[in-house]
DSSP file (Angstrom, degrees, kcal/mol; ACC not computed):
  #  RESIDUE AA STRUCTURE BP1 BP2  ACC     N-H-->O    O-->H-N    N-H-->O    O-->H-N    TCO  KAPPA ALPHA  PHI   PSI    X-CA   Y-CA   Z-CA
    1    1 A M              0   0    0      0, 0.0     2,-0.0     0, 0.0     5,-0.0   0.000 360.0 360.0 360.0 134.5   17.7   -4.0  -22.7
    2    2 A A     >  -     0   0    0      1,-0.1     4,-2.2     4,-0.0     3,-0.2  -0.313 360.0-111.4 -73.2 156.3   16.5   -6.9  -20.6
    3    3 A K  H  > S+     0   0    0      1,-0.2     4,-2.7     2,-0.2     5,-0.2   0.898 117.7  51.0 -56.4 -43.8   13.9   -6.5  -17.9
    4    4 A N  H  > S+     0   0    0      1,-0.2     4,-2.8     2,-0.2    -1,-0.2   0.876 108.4  52.2 -63.1 -36.4   16.3   -7.2  -15.1
    5    5 A E  H  > S+     0   0    0     -3,-0.2     4,-2.2     2,-0.2    -1,-0.2   0.914 111.2  46.9 -66.0 -41.6   18.8   -4.6  -16.5
    6    6 A V  H  X S+     0   0    0     -4,-2.2     4,-2.6     2,-0.2    -2,-0.2   0.938 114.0  48.0 -62.4 -46.8   16.1   -2.0  -16.6
    7    7 A L  H  X S+     0   0    0     -4,-2.7     4,-2.6     1,-0.2    -2,-0.2   0.928 112.5  47.7 -61.6 -46.4   15.0   -2.8  -13.1
    8    8 A N  H  X S+     0   0    0     -4,-2.8     4,-1.0     1,-0.2    -1,-0.2   0.881 112.5  49.7 -64.3 -37.8   18.5   -2.8  -11.7
    9    9 A A  H  < S+     0   0    0     -4,-2.2     4,-0.4    -5,-0.2     3,-0.4   0.915 111.9  48.3 -66.1 -42.1   19.3    0.5  -13.4
   10   10 A A  H >< S+     0   0    0     -4,-2.6     3,-1.4     1,-0.2    -2,-0.2   0.909 108.9  53.1 -65.9 -40.8   16.1    2.0  -12.0
   11   11 A L  H 3< S+     0   0    0     -4,-2.6    -1,-0.2     1,-0.3    -2,-0.2   0.723 102.7  59.4 -66.8 -20.6   16.8    0.8   -8.5
   12   12 A A  T 3< S+     0   0    0     -4,-1.0    -1,-0.3    -3,-0.4    -2,-0.2   0.577  86.7 100.1 -82.9  -9.8   20.2    2.5   -8.7
   13   13 A L  S <  S-     0   0    0     -3,-1.4     5,-0.0    -4,-0.4    -3,-0.0  -0.335  88.6 -90.8 -73.2 157.5   18.7    5.9   -9.2
   14   14 A P    >>  -     0   0    0      0, 0.0     4,-2.4     0, 0.0     3,-0.8  -0.324  42.5-107.1 -62.3 151.7   18.3    8.4   -6.4
   15   15 A P  H 3> S+     0   0    0      0, 0.0     4,-2.3     0, 0.0     5,-0.2   0.867 117.9  53.0 -51.3 -43.8   14.9    8.1   -4.5
   16   16 A D  H 3> S+     0   0    0      1,-0.2     4,-1.5     2,-0.2     5,-0.1   0.855 111.3  46.9 -65.0 -32.4   13.4   11.3   -5.9
   17   17 A V  H <> S+     0   0    0     -3,-0.8     4,-2.6     2,-0.2    -1,-0.2   0.873 109.0  54.4 -75.4 -37.6   14.2   10.1   -9.5
   18   18 A R  H  X S+     0   0    0     -4,-2.4     4,-2.8     1,-0.2    -2,-0.2   0.897 107.1  52.0 -62.1 -38.6   12.7    6.6   -8.8
   19   19 A V  H  X S+     0   0    0     -4,-2.3     4,-2.5    -5,-0.2    -1,-0.2   0.937 110.3  48.0 -60.7 -45.7    9.5    8.3   -7.6
   20   20 A E  H  X S+     0   0    0     -4,-1.5     4,-2.2     1,-0.2    -2,-0.2   0.915 113.1  47.5 -62.8 -43.4    9.4   10.3  -10.8
   21   21 A V  H  X S+     0   0    0     -4,-2.6     4,-2.4     2,-0.2    -1,-0.2   0.920 111.6  50.8 -64.2 -43.9   10.0    7.2  -12.9
   22   22 A A  H  X S+     0   0    0     -4,-2.8     4,-2.5     1,-0.2    -2,-0.2   0.902 110.2  50.1 -61.2 -41.0    7.3    5.2  -11.0
   23   23 A E  H  X S+     0   0    0     -4,-2.5     4,-2.5     1,-0.2    -1,-0.2   0.918 111.0  48.2 -64.0 -42.3    4.8    8.0  -11.5
   24   24 A K  H  X S+     0   0    0     -4,-2.2     4,-1.7     2,-0.2    -2,-0.2   0.883 111.3  50.6 -66.6 -37.4    5.5    8.1  -15.2
   25   25 A L  H  X S+     0   0    0     -4,-2.4     4,-0.5     2,-0.2    -2,-0.2   0.937 112.1  46.8 -64.8 -45.2    5.2    4.3  -15.5
   26   26 A L  H >< S+     0   0    0     -4,-2.5     3,-1.3     1,-0.2    -2,-0.2   0.909 110.8  52.7 -62.1 -40.5    1.9    4.3  -13.6
   27   27 A D  H >< S+     0   0    0     -4,-2.5     3,-1.6     1,-0.3    -1,-0.2   0.848 100.3  63.4 -62.6 -32.4    0.6    7.2  -15.8
   28   28 A S  H 3< S+     0   0    0     -4,-1.7    -1,-0.3     1,-0.3    -2,-0.2   0.666  88.2  70.6 -68.7 -14.8    1.5    5.1  -18.9
   29   29 A L  T << S-     0   0    0     -3,-1.3    -1,-0.3    -4,-0.5    -2,-0.2   0.572 108.2-117.6 -78.9  -7.8   -1.1    2.5  -17.9
   30   30 A G    <   -     0   0    0     -3,-1.6    -1,-0.3    -4,-0.2    -2,-0.0  -0.391  53.0 -19.8 100.7-179.3   -3.9    4.9  -18.8
   31   31 A P        -     0   0    0      0, 0.0     2,-0.2     0, 0.0    -4,-0.0  -0.283  66.5-119.4 -66.2 146.9   -6.6    6.5  -16.8
   32   32 A L        -     0   0    0      1,-0.1     3,-0.0     2,-0.0    -2,-0.0  -0.556  29.8-102.5 -84.6 150.7   -7.6    4.9  -13.5
   33   33 A D     >  -     0   0    0     -2,-0.2     4,-2.5     1,-0.2     3,-0.3  -0.627  26.5-145.8 -73.5 118.7  -11.2    3.6  -12.9
   34   34 A P  H  > S+     0   0    0      0, 0.0     4,-2.4     0, 0.0     5,-0.2   0.836  97.2  54.4 -55.6 -35.8  -12.9    6.3  -10.8
   35   35 A E  H  > S+     0   0    0      2,-0.2     4,-2.0     1,-0.2     5,-0.1   0.903 109.6  45.9 -68.0 -39.3  -14.9    3.6   -9.0
   36   36 A I  H  > S+     0   0    0     -3,-0.3     4,-2.4     2,-0.2     5,-0.2   0.915 112.5  50.8 -68.0 -42.0  -11.8    1.7   -7.9
   37   37 A E  H  X S+     0   0    0     -4,-2.5     4,-2.3     1,-0.2    -2,-0.2   0.914 111.1  48.8 -61.2 -42.4  -10.1    4.9   -6.9
   38   38 A A  H  X S+     0   0    0     -4,-2.4     4,-2.4     1,-0.2    -1,-0.2   0.887 110.3  51.6 -65.4 -38.8  -13.1    5.9   -4.7
   39   39 A A  H  X S+     0   0    0     -4,-2.0     4,-2.3     2,-0.2    -2,-0.2   0.906 111.4  46.3 -65.4 -41.4  -13.2    2.4   -3.2
   40   40 A W  H  X S+     0   0    0     -4,-2.4     4,-2.6     2,-0.2    -2,-0.2   0.886 111.4  52.3 -68.9 -36.9   -9.5    2.6   -2.2
   41   41 A A  H  X S+     0   0    0     -4,-2.3     4,-2.4     2,-0.2    -2,-0.2   0.923 111.0  47.4 -62.8 -43.6  -10.0    6.1   -0.8
   42   42 A A  H  X S+     0   0    0     -4,-2.4     4,-2.8     2,-0.2    -2,-0.2   0.909 111.7  50.8 -62.6 -42.6  -12.9    4.9    1.3
   43   43 A E  H  X S+     0   0    0     -4,-2.3     4,-2.5     2,-0.2    -2,-0.2   0.926 111.1  47.8 -60.8 -45.9  -10.9    1.9    2.5
   44   44 A A  H  X S+     0   0    0     -4,-2.6     4,-2.4     1,-0.2    -1,-0.2   0.916 113.0  48.7 -61.9 -43.5   -7.9    4.1    3.4
   45   45 A R  H  X S+     0   0    0     -4,-2.4     4,-2.5     1,-0.2    -2,-0.2   0.926 111.4  49.6 -62.8 -45.3  -10.2    6.5    5.3
   46   46 A D  H  X S+     0   0    0     -4,-2.8     4,-2.1     1,-0.2    -2,-0.2   0.904 112.3  47.8 -61.8 -42.0  -12.0    3.7    7.2
   47   47 A R  H  X S+     0   0    0     -4,-2.5     4,-2.2     2,-0.2    -1,-0.2   0.908 111.8  49.3 -66.7 -40.6   -8.6    2.2    8.2
   48   48 A F  H  X S+     0   0    0     -4,-2.4     4,-2.5     1,-0.2    -2,-0.2   0.917 111.6  48.8 -63.9 -42.4   -7.3    5.5    9.4
   49   49 A E  H  X S+     0   0    0     -4,-2.5     4,-1.8     2,-0.2    -1,-0.2   0.886 110.1  51.5 -65.8 -37.8  -10.4    6.2   11.4
   50   50 A A  H  <>S+     0   0    0     -4,-2.1     5,-2.5     2,-0.2     6,-0.8   0.887 110.1  50.5 -64.3 -38.9  -10.2    2.7   13.0
   51   51 A Y  H ><5S+     0   0    0     -4,-2.2     3,-1.2     4,-0.2    -2,-0.2   0.932 109.0  50.4 -63.7 -45.3   -6.6    3.4   13.9
   52   52 A E  H 3<5S+     0   0    0     -4,-2.5    -1,-0.2     1,-0.3    -2,-0.2   0.832 108.9  52.1 -63.4 -31.6   -7.5    6.7   15.5
   53   53 A R  T 3<5S-     0   0    0     -4,-1.8    -1,-0.3    -5,-0.2    -2,-0.2   0.562 117.3-115.3 -79.1  -8.1  -10.3    5.0   17.5
   54   54 A G  T < 5S+     0   0    0     -3,-1.2    -3,-0.2    -4,-0.5    -2,-0.1   0.624  81.7 123.2  83.5  14.4   -7.7    2.5   18.7
   55   55 A E  S   <S+     0   0    0     -5,-2.5     2,-0.3    -6,-0.2    -4,-0.2   0.742  76.1  27.3 -79.4 -24.3   -9.4   -0.4   17.0
   56   56 A I  S    S-     0   0    0     -6,-0.8     2,-0.3    -9,-0.1    -2,-0.2  -0.956  76.8-132.2-134.8 156.1   -6.3   -1.4   15.1
   57   57 A K        -     0   0    0     -2,-0.3     2,-0.3    -3,-0.1    -6,-0.1  -0.773  20.3-118.7-106.1 151.4   -2.6   -0.9   15.7
   58   58 A A        -     0   0    0     -2,-0.3    -1,-0.0    -7,-0.1     0, 0.0  -0.646  23.0-153.7 -83.0 145.0    0.1    0.4   13.4
   59   59 A V        -     0   0    0     -2,-0.3     5,-0.1     3,-0.0     0, 0.0  -0.987  26.7-107.9-120.6 128.4    2.9   -1.9   12.5
   60   60 A P    >>  -     0   0    0      0, 0.0     4,-1.9     0, 0.0     3,-0.6  -0.236  24.6-126.4 -54.2 138.3    6.3   -0.5   11.4
   61   61 A G  H 3> S+     0   0    0      1,-0.3     4,-2.7     2,-0.2     5,-0.2   0.855 109.1  58.9 -54.9 -38.6    6.9   -0.9    7.7
   62   62 A Q  H 3> S+     0   0    0      1,-0.2     4,-1.9     2,-0.2    -1,-0.3   0.895 106.4  48.3 -60.6 -39.6   10.2   -2.6    8.4
   63   63 A Q  H <> S+     0   0    0     -3,-0.6     4,-2.2     2,-0.2    -1,-0.2   0.895 110.5  51.1 -66.5 -40.7    8.5   -5.3   10.4
   64   64 A V  H  X S+     0   0    0     -4,-1.9     4,-2.1     1,-0.2    -2,-0.2   0.938 111.6  46.7 -61.1 -48.2    5.9   -5.8    7.7
   65   65 A F  H  X S+     0   0    0     -4,-2.7     4,-2.5     1,-0.2    -1,-0.2   0.848 109.7  54.1 -65.3 -35.2    8.5   -6.2    5.0
   66   66 A E  H  X S+     0   0    0     -4,-1.9     4,-2.4    -5,-0.2    -1,-0.2   0.916 108.3  49.4 -64.6 -42.9   10.5   -8.6    7.1
   67   67 A R  H  X S+     0   0    0     -4,-2.2     4,-2.2     2,-0.2    -2,-0.2   0.906 111.5  49.5 -61.6 -41.8    7.5  -10.8    7.6
   68   68 A L  H  X S+     0   0    0     -4,-2.1     4,-3.3     2,-0.2     5,-0.4   0.910 110.0  50.6 -64.6 -42.1    6.9  -10.8    3.8
   69   69 A R  H  X S+     0   0    0     -4,-2.5     4,-2.3     1,-0.2    -2,-0.2   0.906 111.8  48.0 -60.4 -41.5   10.5  -11.7    3.2
   70   70 A Q  H  < S+     0   0    0     -4,-2.4    -1,-0.2     2,-0.2    -2,-0.2   0.889 117.9  41.4 -67.2 -38.0   10.3  -14.6    5.6
   71   71 A K  H  < S+     0   0    0     -4,-2.2    -2,-0.2    -5,-0.2    -1,-0.2   0.915 132.6  19.4 -74.9 -43.8    7.0  -15.8    4.1
   72   72 A Y  H  <        0   0    0     -4,-3.3    -3,-0.2    -5,-0.2    -2,-0.2   0.522 360.0 360.0-110.6  -7.6    7.8  -15.4    0.4
   73   73 A G     <        0   0    0     -4,-2.3    -4,-0.2    -5,-0.4    -3,-0.1   0.513 360.0 360.0  80.2 360.0   11.6  -15.2    0.3
């Protein structure tokens, strides 16, 4: 089966099944680097705390994806 066929079949699945498939695919890549995971966790925490302090604003996901579509097609 071609890559596009697999992708299209996966995208046609219900959201809960797509989540399960995505998790299994990520798990298949092997263990994650603990240092990288810790760095991402710290980054997420720092961004959330900055948001709570009012230093940064949240942007709706729909708006973010629209900007990306406009920029990259």
